[in-house]
MMTF fields as JSON, N, C-alpha, C and O atoms, coordinates in Angstrom:
{
  "mmtfVersion": "1.0.0",
  "mmtfProducer": "UNKNOWN",
  "numBonds": 491,
  "numAtoms": 492,
  "numGroups": 123,
  "numChains": 1,
  "numModels": 1,
  "chainsPerModel": [1],
  "groupsPerChain": [123],
  "chainIdList": ["A"],
  "bondAtomList": [4, 2, 8, 6, 12, 10, 16, 14, 20, 18, 24, 22, 28, 26, 32, 30, 36, 34, 40, 38, 44, 42, 48, 46, 52, 50, 56, 54, 60, 58, 64, 62, 68, 66, 72, 70, 76, 74, 80, 78, 84, 82, 88, 86, 92, 90, 96, 94, 100, 98, 104, 102, 108, 106, 112, 110, 116, 114, 120, 118, 124, 122, 128, 126, 132, 130, 136, 134, 140, 138, 144, 142, 148, 146, 152, 150, 156, 154, 160, 158, 164, 162, 168, 166, 172, 170, 176, 174, 180, 178, 184, 182, 188, 186, 192, 190, 196, 194, 200, 198, 204, 202, 208, 206, 212, 210, 216, 214, 220, 218, 224, 222, 228, 226, 232, 230, 236, 234, 240, 238, 244, 242, 248, 246, 252, 250, 256, 254, 260, 258, 264, 262, 268, 266, 272, 270, 276, 274, 280, 278, 284, 282, 288, 286, 292, 290, 296, 294, 300, 298, 304, 302, 308, 306, 312, 310, 316, 314, 320, 318, 324, 322, 328, 326, 332, 330, 336, 334, 340, 338, 344, 342, 348, 346, 352, 350, 356, 354, 360, 358, 364, 362, 368, 366, 372, 370, 376, 374, 380, 378, 384, 382, 388, 386, 392, 390, 396, 394, 400, 398, 404, 402, 408, 406, 412, 410, 416, 414, 420, 418, 424, 422, 428, 426, 432, 430, 436, 434, 440, 438, 444, 442, 448, 446, 452, 450, 456, 454, 460, 458, 464, 462, 468, 466, 472, 470, 476, 474, 480, 478, 484, 482, 488, 486],
  "bondOrderList": [1, 1, 1, 1, 1, 1, 1, 1, 1, 1, 1, 1, 1, 1, 1, 1, 1, 1, 1, 1, 1, 1, 1, 1, 1, 1, 1, 1, 1, 1, 1, 1, 1, 1, 1, 1, 1, 1, 1, 1, 1, 1, 1, 1, 1, 1, 1, 1, 1, 1, 1, 1, 1, 1, 1, 1, 1, 1, 1, 1, 1, 1, 1, 1, 1, 1, 1, 1, 1, 1, 1, 1, 1, 1, 1, 1, 1, 1, 1, 1, 1, 1, 1, 1, 1, 1, 1, 1, 1, 1, 1, 1, 1, 1, 1, 1, 1, 1, 1, 1, 1, 1, 1, 1, 1, 1, 1, 1, 1, 1, 1, 1, 1, 1, 1, 1, 1, 1, 1, 1, 1, 1],
  "groupList": [{"groupName": "ASN", "atomNameList": ["N", "CA", "C", "O"], "elementList": ["N", "C", "C", "O"], "formalChargeList": [0, 0, 0, 0], "bondAtomList": [1, 0, 2, 1, 3, 2], "bondOrderList": [1, 1, 2], "singleLetterCode": "N", "chemCompType": "L-PEPTIDE LINKING"}, {"groupName": "ALA", "atomNameList": ["N", "CA", "C", "O"], "elementList": ["N", "C", "C", "O"], "formalChargeList": [0, 0, 0, 0], "bondAtomList": [1, 0, 2, 1, 3, 2], "bondOrderList": [1, 1, 2], "singleLetterCode": "A", "chemCompType": "L-PEPTIDE LINKING"}, {"groupName": "THR", "atomNameList": ["N", "CA", "C", "O"], "elementList": ["N", "C", "C", "O"], "formalChargeList": [0, 0, 0, 0], "bondAtomList": [1, 0, 2, 1, 3, 2], "bondOrderList": [1, 1, 2], "singleLetterCode": "T", "chemCompType": "L-PEPTIDE LINKING"}, {"groupName": "LEU", "atomNameList": ["N", "CA", "C", "O"], "elementList": ["N", "C", "C", "O"], "formalChargeList": [0, 0, 0, 0], "bondAtomList": [1, 0, 2, 1, 3, 2], "bondOrderList": [1, 1, 2], "singleLetterCode": "L", "chemCompType": "L-PEPTIDE LINKING"}, {"groupName": "LYS", "atomNameList": ["N", "CA", "C", "O"], "elementList": ["N", "C", "C", "O"], "formalChargeList": [0, 0, 0, 0], "bondAtomList": [1, 0, 2, 1, 3, 2], "bondOrderList": [1, 1, 2], "singleLetterCode": "K", "chemCompType": "L-PEPTIDE LINKING"}, {"groupName": "PHE", "atomNameList": ["N", "CA", "C", "O"], "elementList": ["N", "C", "C", "O"], "formalChargeList": [0, 0, 0, 0], "bondAtomList": [1, 0, 2, 1, 3, 2], "bondOrderList": [1, 1, 2], "singleLetterCode": "F", "chemCompType": "L-PEPTIDE LINKING"}, {"groupName": "ILE", "atomNameList": ["N", "CA", "C", "O"], "elementList": ["N", "C", "C", "O"], "formalChargeList": [0, 0, 0, 0], "bondAtomList": [1, 0, 2, 1, 3, 2], "bondOrderList": [1, 1, 2], "singleLetterCode": "I", "chemCompType": "L-PEPTIDE LINKING"}, {"groupName": "PRO", "atomNameList": ["N", "CA", "C", "O"], "elementList": ["N", "C", "C", "O"], "formalChargeList": [0, 0, 0, 0], "bondAtomList": [1, 0, 2, 1, 3, 2], "bondOrderList": [1, 1, 2], "singleLetterCode": "P", "chemCompType": "L-PEPTIDE LINKING"}, {"groupName": "VAL", "atomNameList": ["N", "CA", "C", "O"], "elementList": ["N", "C", "C", "O"], "formalChargeList": [0, 0, 0, 0], "bondAtomList": [1, 0, 2, 1, 3, 2], "bondOrderList": [1, 1, 2], "singleLetterCode": "V", "chemCompType": "L-PEPTIDE LINKING"}, {"groupName": "GLY", "atomNameList": ["N", "CA", "C", "O"], "elementList": ["N", "C", "C", "O"], "formalChargeList": [0, 0, 0, 0], "bondAtomList": [1, 0, 2, 1, 3, 2], "bondOrderList": [1, 1, 2], "singleLetterCode": "G", "chemCompType": "PEPTIDE LINKING"}, {"groupName": "HIS", "atomNameList": ["N", "CA", "C", "O"], "elementList": ["N", "C", "C", "O"], "formalChargeList": [0, 0, 0, 0], "bondAtomList": [1, 0, 2, 1, 3, 2], "bondOrderList": [1, 1, 2], "singleLetterCode": "H", "chemCompType": "L-PEPTIDE LINKING"}, {"groupName": "GLU", "atomNameList": ["N", "CA", "C", "O"], "elementList": ["N", "C", "C", "O"], "formalChargeList": [0, 0, 0, 0], "bondAtomList": [1, 0, 2, 1, 3, 2], "bondOrderList": [1, 1, 2], "singleLetterCode": "E", "chemCompType": "L-PEPTIDE LINKING"}, {"groupName": "SER", "atomNameList": ["N", "CA", "C", "O"], "elementList": ["N", "C", "C", "O"], "formalChargeList": [0, 0, 0, 0], "bondAtomList": [1, 0, 2, 1, 3, 2], "bondOrderList": [1, 1, 2], "singleLetterCode": "S", "chemCompType": "L-PEPTIDE LINKING"}, {"groupName": "MET", "atomNameList": ["N", "CA", "C", "O"], "elementList": ["N", "C", "C", "O"], "formalChargeList": [0, 0, 0, 0], "bondAtomList": [1, 0, 2, 1, 3, 2], "bondOrderList": [1, 1, 2], "singleLetterCode": "M", "chemCompType": "L-PEPTIDE LINKING"}, {"groupName": "ASP", "atomNameList": ["N", "CA", "C", "O"], "elementList": ["N", "C", "C", "O"], "formalChargeList": [0, 0, 0, 0], "bondAtomList": [1, 0, 2, 1, 3, 2], "bondOrderList": [1, 1, 2], "singleLetterCode": "D", "chemCompType": "L-PEPTIDE LINKING"}, {"groupName": "GLN", "atomNameList": ["N", "CA", "C", "O"], "elementList": ["N", "C", "C", "O"], "formalChargeList": [0, 0, 0, 0], "bondAtomList": [1, 0, 2, 1, 3, 2], "bondOrderList": [1, 1, 2], "singleLetterCode": "Q", "chemCompType": "L-PEPTIDE LINKING"}, {"groupName": "TYR", "atomNameList": ["N", "CA", "C", "O"], "elementList": ["N", "C", "C", "O"], "formalChargeList": [0, 0, 0, 0], "bondAtomList": [1, 0, 2, 1, 3, 2], "bondOrderList": [1, 1, 2], "singleLetterCode": "Y", "chemCompType": "L-PEPTIDE LINKING"}, {"groupName": "ARG", "atomNameList": ["N", "CA", "C", "O"], "elementList": ["N", "C", "C", "O"], "formalChargeList": [0, 0, 0, 0], "bondAtomList": [1, 0, 2, 1, 3, 2], "bondOrderList": [1, 1, 2], "singleLetterCode": "R", "chemCompType": "L-PEPTIDE LINKING"}, {"groupName": "TRP", "atomNameList": ["N", "CA", "C", "O"], "elementList": ["N", "C", "C", "O"], "formalChargeList": [0, 0, 0, 0], "bondAtomList": [1, 0, 2, 1, 3, 2], "bondOrderList": [1, 1, 2], "singleLetterCode": "W", "chemCompType": "L-PEPTIDE LINKING"}],
  "groupTypeList": [0, 1, 2, 3, 4, 5, 3, 6, 4, 6, 0, 4, 6, 6, 7, 8, 6, 5, 8, 9, 7, 10, 6, 11, 7, 0, 6, 5, 3, 12, 4, 4, 0, 6, 2, 2, 6, 13, 0, 9, 11, 3, 14, 4, 5, 4, 14, 0, 15, 0, 5, 14, 3, 6, 0, 8, 14, 4, 16, 3, 11, 4, 8, 13, 4, 11, 4, 9, 6, 17, 16, 6, 12, 4, 6, 4, 15, 3, 0, 5, 0, 3, 4, 15, 14, 16, 8, 8, 0, 0, 4, 3, 2, 5, 4, 14, 6, 9, 10, 18, 12, 14, 5, 9, 11, 6, 16, 5, 9, 11, 4, 3, 8, 11, 0, 6, 16, 3, 4, 0, 3, 4, 4],
  "groupIdList": [1, 2, 3, 4, 5, 6, 7, 8, 9, 10, 11, 12, 13, 14, 15, 16, 17, 18, 19, 20, 21, 22, 23, 24, 25, 26, 27, 28, 29, 30, 31, 32, 33, 34, 35, 36, 37, 38, 39, 40, 41, 42, 43, 44, 45, 46, 47, 48, 49, 50, 51, 52, 53, 54, 55, 56, 57, 58, 59, 60, 61, 62, 63, 64, 65, 66, 67, 68, 69, 70, 71, 72, 73, 74, 75, 76, 77, 78, 79, 80, 81, 82, 83, 84, 85, 86, 87, 88, 89, 90, 91, 92, 93, 94, 95, 96, 97, 98, 99, 100, 101, 102, 103, 104, 105, 106, 107, 108, 109, 110, 111, 112, 113, 114, 115, 116, 117, 118, 119, 120, 121, 122, 123],
  "secStructList": [7, 2, 2, 2, 2, 2, 2, 2, 2, 2, 2, 2, 2, 1, 7, 7, 3, 3, 3, 7, 7, 7, 7, 5, 7, 7, 7, 7, 7, 7, 2, 2, 2, 2, 2, 2, 2, 2, 6, 6, 7, 7, 4, 4, 4, 6, 6, 6, 1, 5, 7, 2, 2, 2, 2, 2, 2, 2, 2, 2, 2, 2, 2, 2, 2, 2, 2, 6, 7, 3, 3, 3, 7, 2, 2, 2, 2, 2, 7, 7, 7, 2, 2, 2, 2, 2, 3, 3, 6, 6, 3, 3, 1, 5, 1, 1, 1, 1, 7, 5, 7, 2, 2, 2, 2, 2, 2, 2, 2, 2, 2, 2, 6, 6, 1, 6, 6, 2, 2, 2, 2, 6, 7],
  "xCoordList": [0.92, 0.009, 0.707, 0.219, 2.328, 3.036, 3.325, 3.165, 3.814, 4.215, 3.231, 3.432, 2.101, 1.251, 0.723, 0.066, 0.894, 0.709, 1.402, 0.924, 3.059, 4.065, 3.931, 4.316, 3.344, 3.408, 2.333, 2.5, 0.963, 0.104, 0.275, -0.256, 1.068, 2.04, 2.918, 2.88, 3.536, 4.547, 3.817, 4.042, 2.858, 1.956, 1.371, 0.954, 1.287, 0.295, 1.388, 1.027, 2.562, 3.601, 4.431, 5.0, 4.474, 5.165, 4.356, 4.067, 4.138, 3.529, 4.641, 5.86, 3.814, 4.683, 4.312, 3.187, 5.354, 5.154, 5.579, 6.636, 4.681, 5.155, 5.153, 4.151, 6.377, 6.605, 6.705, 7.506, 5.806, 5.593, 6.523, 7.706, 6.16, 7.233, 7.279, 6.358, 8.525, 8.383, 8.661, 9.251, 8.127, 8.193, 9.629, 10.581, 9.571, 11.111, 11.148, 10.229, 12.362, 12.455, 13.017, 13.132, 13.338, 13.65, 14.683, 14.59, 15.436, 16.744, 18.174, 18.952, 18.335, 19.252, 20.621, 20.755, 21.626, 22.923, 23.613, 24.592, 23.708, 24.853, 25.471, 24.861, 26.747, 27.39, 26.568, 26.668, 25.715, 25.173, 23.992, 24.024, 22.891, 22.206, 22.247, 21.681, 23.037, 24.309, 24.01, 23.416, 24.669, 25.152, 23.608, 23.296, 22.652, 21.529, 20.7, 20.203, 20.81, 20.179, 21.179, 20.542, 22.221, 23.024, 22.836, 23.089, 22.359, 22.308, 20.721, 20.232, 19.863, 18.679, 17.523, 16.401, 17.945, 16.745, 16.475, 16.859, 15.699, 15.038, 13.693, 13.416, 12.675, 11.797, 11.755, 10.738, 13.123, 13.165, 12.84, 12.49, 12.913, 12.831, 11.255, 10.871, 10.559, 9.238, 8.73, 8.767, 8.146, 7.652, 8.187, 7.508, 9.192, 10.149, 9.683, 9.722, 9.28, 8.867, 7.901, 7.373, 7.865, 7.324, 5.956, 5.982, 4.626, 3.829, 2.856, 1.74, 3.169, 2.049, 2.205, 1.287, 3.322, 3.596, 2.606, 2.347, 2.086, 0.96, -0.132, -0.562, -0.777, -1.815, -1.259, -2.033, -0.091, 0.558, 0.494, 0.061, 1.134, 0.917, -0.599, -0.86, -1.528, -2.838, -3.247, -3.535, -3.171, -3.429, -2.871, -3.575, -1.517, -1.047, -1.644, -1.887, -1.811, -2.529, -3.586, -3.66, -4.543, -5.841, -5.775, -6.465, -4.821, -4.845, -4.28, -4.856, -3.23, -2.653, -3.472, -3.332, -4.458, -5.595, -6.693, -7.135, -7.099, -7.909, -7.324, -8.152, -5.955, -5.296, -5.002, -4.752, -4.999, -4.755, -2.847, -2.137, -2.448, -0.877, -0.841, -1.48, 0.044, 0.357, 1.246, 2.128, 0.769, 1.297, 1.652, 0.857, 3.169, 3.562, 3.423, 3.809, 2.845, 3.097, 4.216, 4.124, 5.192, 6.455, 6.226, 6.932, 5.055, 4.97, 4.054, 4.127, 3.181, 2.429, 3.62, 4.309, 4.163, 5.191, 6.51, 6.947, 7.03, 8.022, 7.477, 8.006, 6.541, 5.645, 6.791, 6.916, 7.525, 8.616, 8.462, 7.66, 9.199, 8.918, 10.539, 11.594, 10.377, 11.231, 12.394, 13.605, 11.482, 12.589, 13.015, 14.241, 12.798, 13.296, 13.844, 14.938, 13.788, 14.158, 15.14, 15.986, 15.309, 16.26, 17.567, 18.523, 17.709, 19.133, 18.956, 18.415, 19.693, 19.793, 20.929, 21.63, 21.379, 22.879, 23.638, 24.433, 23.438, 23.693, 24.368, 25.421, 23.827, 24.094, 22.603, 21.452, 23.099, 21.951, 21.518, 22.295, 20.06, 19.862, 19.446, 18.892, 19.672, 19.355, 20.924, 21.762, 21.176, 22.528, 22.132, 22.905, 20.881, 20.258, 18.775, 18.276, 18.189, 16.786, 15.708, 14.675, 16.274, 15.314, 15.796, 15.049, 16.966, 17.619, 18.403, 19.224, 18.012, 18.46, 19.986, 20.379, 20.72, 22.655, 22.777, 21.906, 23.552, 23.889, 23.523, 23.17, 23.502, 23.369, 21.643, 20.955, 21.105, 19.71, 18.94, 17.823, 19.516, 19.369, 19.276, 18.23, 19.98, 20.15, 18.899, 18.05, 18.671, 17.871, 16.468, 15.711, 16.01, 14.946, 14.603, 13.508, 15.471, 15.353, 15.141, 14.518, 15.773, 15.154, 13.665, 13.016, 13.35, 11.68, 10.842, 9.802, 11.175, 10.406, 10.174, 9.01, 11.07, 11.367, 10.397, 9.881, 9.969, 9.093, 7.637, 6.809, 7.49, 6.07, 5.854, 6.551, 4.671, 4.198, 4.345, 4.586, 4.202, 4.313, 5.704, 6.085, 6.571, 8.049, 8.814, 9.728, 8.379, 8.924, 8.764, 9.444, 7.965, 7.468, 8.272, 8.684, 8.432, 9.283, 10.524, 11.034, 11.09, 12.401, 12.665, 13.751, 11.663, 11.754, 11.881, 11.969],
  "yCoordList": [-1.422, 0.14, 1.2, 2.095, 1.286, 2.453, 2.562, 3.709, 1.622, 1.873, 2.525, 3.197, 1.869, 2.428, 3.557, 4.327, 3.779, 5.571, 6.409, 7.503, 6.041, 6.636, 6.833, 7.828, 5.699, 5.721, 6.631, 7.3, 6.701, 7.842, 9.448, 10.328, 9.687, 10.743, 11.108, 12.131, 10.335, 10.551, 10.792, 11.749, 9.846, 9.775, 10.97, 11.205, 12.018, 13.221, 14.225, 15.321, 14.039, 14.87, 14.533, 15.42, 13.29, 12.696, 11.163, 10.567, 10.812, 9.61, 8.539, 8.56, 7.574, 6.606, 5.171, 4.975, 4.386, 3.117, 2.014, 2.122, 1.025, 0.281, -1.121, -1.531, -1.796, -3.112, -4.151, -4.21, -5.025, -6.252, -7.384, -7.334, -8.06, -9.304, -10.2, -10.215, -11.044, -12.062, -13.612, -13.82, -14.797, -15.976, -16.43, -16.445, -16.791, -17.013, -18.58, -19.222, -19.393, -20.531, -21.492, -22.71, -20.798, -21.24, -22.728, -23.718, -22.72, -23.419, -23.157, -22.23, -24.306, -23.651, -24.291, -25.511, -23.528, -23.641, -24.447, -23.848, -25.358, -26.402, -26.935, -26.794, -27.529, -28.233, -29.235, -29.279, -30.176, -31.309, -30.482, -30.582, -29.613, -28.981, -28.202, -28.314, -27.588, -27.059, -27.73, -27.385, -29.234, -30.319, -30.395, -29.84, -31.032, -31.363, -30.2, -30.46, -29.114, -27.901, -27.766, -27.613, -27.806, -27.799, -28.872, -28.677, -30.215, -31.347, -31.389, -32.443, -30.011, -30.269, -30.666, -30.698, -31.056, -32.12, -30.934, -30.961, -29.649, -28.689, -29.313, -28.892, -30.464, -30.885, -31.275, -31.356, -31.527, -32.2, -30.885, -31.099, -29.565, -28.061, -27.479, -26.376, -28.274, -27.683, -27.184, -25.973, -28.161, -27.796, -26.64, -25.891, -26.733, -25.417, -23.883, -23.079, -23.77, -22.276, -21.839, -22.574, -20.296, -19.741, -19.152, -18.039, -20.017, -19.457, -18.932, -18.496, -18.977, -17.72, -16.17, -15.352, -15.95, -14.719, -14.11, -12.932, -15.497, -15.013, -14.35, -13.312, -14.812, -13.865, -12.596, -11.78, -12.466, -11.459, -10.278, -9.163, -10.823, -9.876, -9.207, -8.005, -10.329, -10.167, -8.872, -7.759, -9.469, -8.285, -6.702, -5.692, -6.763, -5.335, -4.831, -3.641, -5.622, -5.163, -4.414, -3.261, -5.028, -4.524, -3.464, -2.482, -3.481, -2.101, -0.843, 0.241, -0.989, -0.156, 0.845, 2.066, -0.048, 0.261, 1.182, 2.179, 0.827, 1.417, 2.657, 3.511, 2.966, 4.052, 4.943, 6.118, 4.516, 5.453, 5.49, 6.439, 4.095, 3.855, 2.935, 1.889, 3.488, 2.483, 1.182, 1.325, 0.118, -0.904, -1.918, -2.136, -2.674, -3.518, -4.651, -4.661, -5.83, -7.176, -7.876, -8.271, -8.163, -8.637, -10.079, -10.636, -10.569, -11.993, -12.216, -13.248, -11.178, -11.497, -10.98, -11.898, -9.655, -9.575, -10.297, -10.059, -11.02, -12.02, -13.174, -13.656, -13.514, -14.667, -15.993, -16.936, -15.878, -16.813, -18.505, -19.043, -19.358, -20.317, -21.135, -20.869, -21.867, -22.723, -23.195, -23.003, -23.838, -24.915, -23.526, -23.632, -22.576, -21.54, -20.806, -20.605, -20.126, -18.841, -19.161, -18.278, -20.407, -20.618, -20.891, -20.569, -21.491, -21.43, -21.007, -21.535, -19.796, -19.368, -19.059, -18.308, -19.687, -19.918, -20.265, -19.525, -21.134, -22.191, -21.229, -21.559, -20.205, -19.466, -19.142, -18.906, -19.229, -19.027, -17.689, -16.782, -17.559, -16.435, -16.077, -14.996, -16.864, -16.671, -16.857, -17.516, -16.212, -16.514, -17.385, -18.049, -17.183, -17.741, -18.198, -18.219, -18.563, -18.899, -18.422, -18.968, -16.845, -15.723, -14.381, -13.715, -14.069, -13.295, -13.409, -14.289, -12.325, -12.8, -12.597, -11.662, -13.286, -13.28, -11.958, -11.877, -11.288, -10.221, -10.711, -9.796, -11.81, -12.359, -12.188, -11.778, -12.567, -12.537, -11.126, -10.994, -10.379, -9.181, -8.712, -8.167, -8.812, -8.047, -8.775, -8.041, -10.303, -11.14, -10.703, -10.354, -10.664, -10.189, -8.51, -7.95, -8.148, -6.773, -6.238, -5.212, -7.115, -6.717, -7.611, -7.506, -8.161, -8.527, -7.738, -7.547, -7.067, -6.273, -5.028, -4.635, -4.23, -3.205, -3.324, -2.266, -4.607, -4.497, -4.41, -4.447, -4.249, -3.493, -1.916, -1.029, -1.662, -0.816, 0.638, 1.736, 0.478, 1.711, 1.935, 3.105, 0.992, 1.354, 1.569, 2.389, 0.744, 1.315, 2.852, 3.254, 3.336, 4.476, 5.547, 6.606, 5.172, 5.807, 6.024, 7.069, 5.601, 5.528, 6.503, 7.084, 6.76, 7.746, 9.231, 10.197],
  "zCoordList": [0.139, 0.267, -0.012, -0.701, 0.621, 0.783, -0.353, -0.77, -1.304, -2.626, -3.997, -5.009, -3.32, -4.395, -3.801, -4.501, -2.667, -2.559, -3.023, -3.325, -3.25, -3.425, -5.323, -5.938, -5.885, -7.124, -7.595, -8.614, -6.726, -7.446, -7.09, -7.767, -5.967, -6.114, -7.226, -7.91, -7.282, -8.467, -9.661, -10.402, -9.873, -11.278, -11.6, -12.734, -10.363, -10.776, -11.014, -11.442, -10.822, -11.532, -12.813, -13.45, -13.141, -14.4, -14.249, -13.211, -15.499, -15.93, -15.366, -15.531, -14.632, -14.037, -15.11, -15.571, -15.332, -16.166, -14.966, -14.344, -14.752, -13.41, -14.233, -14.818, -14.208, -14.733, -13.821, -12.888, -14.147, -13.289, -13.061, -13.399, -12.679, -12.367, -13.604, -14.421, -13.729, -14.551, -14.035, -12.975, -14.98, -14.243, -13.966, -14.745, -12.699, -11.971, -12.156, -11.647, -13.001, -13.176, -12.032, -12.167, -10.931, -9.487, -9.881, -9.154, -10.84, -11.057, -10.286, -10.512, -9.226, -8.632, -9.238, -9.146, -9.844, -10.729, -10.305, -9.86, -10.175, -9.115, -10.712, -11.772, -10.552, -11.831, -12.192, -13.419, -11.794, -12.127, -13.063, -14.29, -12.332, -12.883, -14.536, -15.623, -14.046, -15.601, -16.613, -17.635, -16.145, -17.209, -17.638, -18.691, -16.906, -17.229, -18.479, -19.575, -17.861, -18.749, -20.246, -21.288, -20.307, -21.316, -22.157, -23.346, -21.736, -22.446, -22.929, -23.334, -22.845, -23.288, -22.684, -23.189, -21.252, -20.335, -19.471, -18.302, -20.06, -19.164, -18.488, -17.365, -19.19, -18.846, -17.388, -16.7, -16.972, -15.357, -14.493, -13.333, -14.914, -14.187, -14.508, -14.119, -15.16, -15.579, -14.391, -14.17, -13.407, -12.324, -11.204, -10.501, -11.271, -10.818, -10.765, -9.834, -11.936, -12.511, -11.197, -10.363, -11.327, -10.047, -10.712, -11.237, -10.671, -11.573, -10.498, -10.779, -9.709, -8.647, -8.957, -8.904, -9.24, -9.903, -11.149, -11.391, -11.938, -12.802, -12.014, -12.519, -10.653, -9.849, -9.127, -8.625, -9.091, -8.892, -9.703, -9.412, -11.06, -12.274, -12.341, -12.4, -12.314, -12.527, -11.77, -12.212, -10.164, -9.495, -9.592, -9.572, -9.694, -9.994, -11.4, -11.604, -12.143, -13.331, -13.146, -13.57, -12.465, -12.023, -11.278, -11.553, -10.062, -9.173, -10.057, -9.964, -10.852, -11.631, -12.454, -12.527, -13.124, -13.952, -13.204, -13.773, -11.957, -11.214, -10.651, -10.336, -10.438, -10.091, -11.131, -10.859, -12.356, -13.618, -13.746, -14.08, -13.344, -13.779, -14.901, -15.016, -15.772, -17.084, -16.235, -15.387, -16.697, -16.361, -17.508, -18.422, -17.403, -18.388, -17.7, -16.531, -18.283, -17.878, -18.258, -19.42, -17.731, -17.926, -18.537, -19.378, -17.913, -18.025, -19.289, -19.957, -19.577, -21.158, -21.809, -22.255, -22.045, -22.714, -23.198, -24.324, -22.5, -22.378, -23.143, -24.145, -22.669, -22.926, -22.592, -23.374, -21.388, -21.119, -21.289, -20.526, -22.257, -22.224, -21.925, -22.5, -21.171, -20.411, -21.541, -21.653, -22.232, -23.564, -24.3, -24.276, -24.791, -25.978, -25.221, -25.748, -24.078, -23.4, -22.443, -22.302, -21.576, -20.644, -21.059, -20.353, -22.206, -22.869, -24.51, -25.482, -24.27, -26.004, -26.353, -25.676, -27.685, -28.15, -27.058, -26.479, -26.852, -25.448, -24.386, -23.84, -24.148, -23.354, -22.219, -22.585, -20.884, -19.817, -19.517, -19.219, -19.612, -19.391, -17.888, -17.685, -16.942, -15.651, -15.08, -15.695, -13.878, -13.132, -11.694, -11.003, -11.519, -10.178, -10.561, -11.686, -9.324, -9.394, -10.029, -10.417, -10.098, -10.617, -11.293, -12.011, -11.041, -11.813, -13.082, -13.344, -13.894, -15.549, -15.392, -14.694, -15.903, -16.179, -17.385, -18.251, -17.355, -18.361, -19.694, -20.439, -20.186, -21.686, -21.542, -22.477, -20.241, -20.018, -20.147, -20.646, -19.758, -19.652, -20.99, -21.341, -21.587, -23.135, -23.767, -24.272, -23.797, -24.392, -23.926, -24.832, -22.708, -22.424, -22.407, -22.458, -22.348, -22.498, -23.951, -24.222, -24.894, -26.363, -26.471, -27.511, -25.771, -25.747, -25.368, -25.997, -24.151, -23.515, -24.086, -24.015, -24.693, -25.375, -26.443, -26.807, -27.136, -28.058, -28.029, -28.939, -26.405, -26.018, -26.372, -25.878, -27.402, -28.3, -27.289, -27.79, -26.157, -25.31, -25.089, -25.132, -24.849, -24.721, -25.977, -26.061, -27.03, -28.181, -29.016, -29.961, -28.526, -28.75, -27.893, -28.366, -26.667, -25.642, -26.445, -26.041, -27.21, -27.709, -28.762, -28.781, -29.742, -30.575, -29.977, -30.735]
}
């Protein structure tokens, strides 16, 4: 609630864009798991993903709309697919259970900027 109050105040001065959470794969990067992942055996980890964040995303989208704050759903925009997006060009897109690697920041950042609103901000 404190964050929401803060965002409402700022939004009166300058338009706020609130970007929601992304799906977290929740894969501990041990040597064994990295080997499994790099061998293309990601199905073993499909149940690790934090799909609870979908409910958080929906809630935030609703609340931000009610308060007149622009909301961008990273979950919808990125459309994360464990098999396609966890390893790209033999590079891991995550550095731990939920944070993007340096490569992942570029990879997902490019997908995120494809949002029509963000794309127009670049102009």
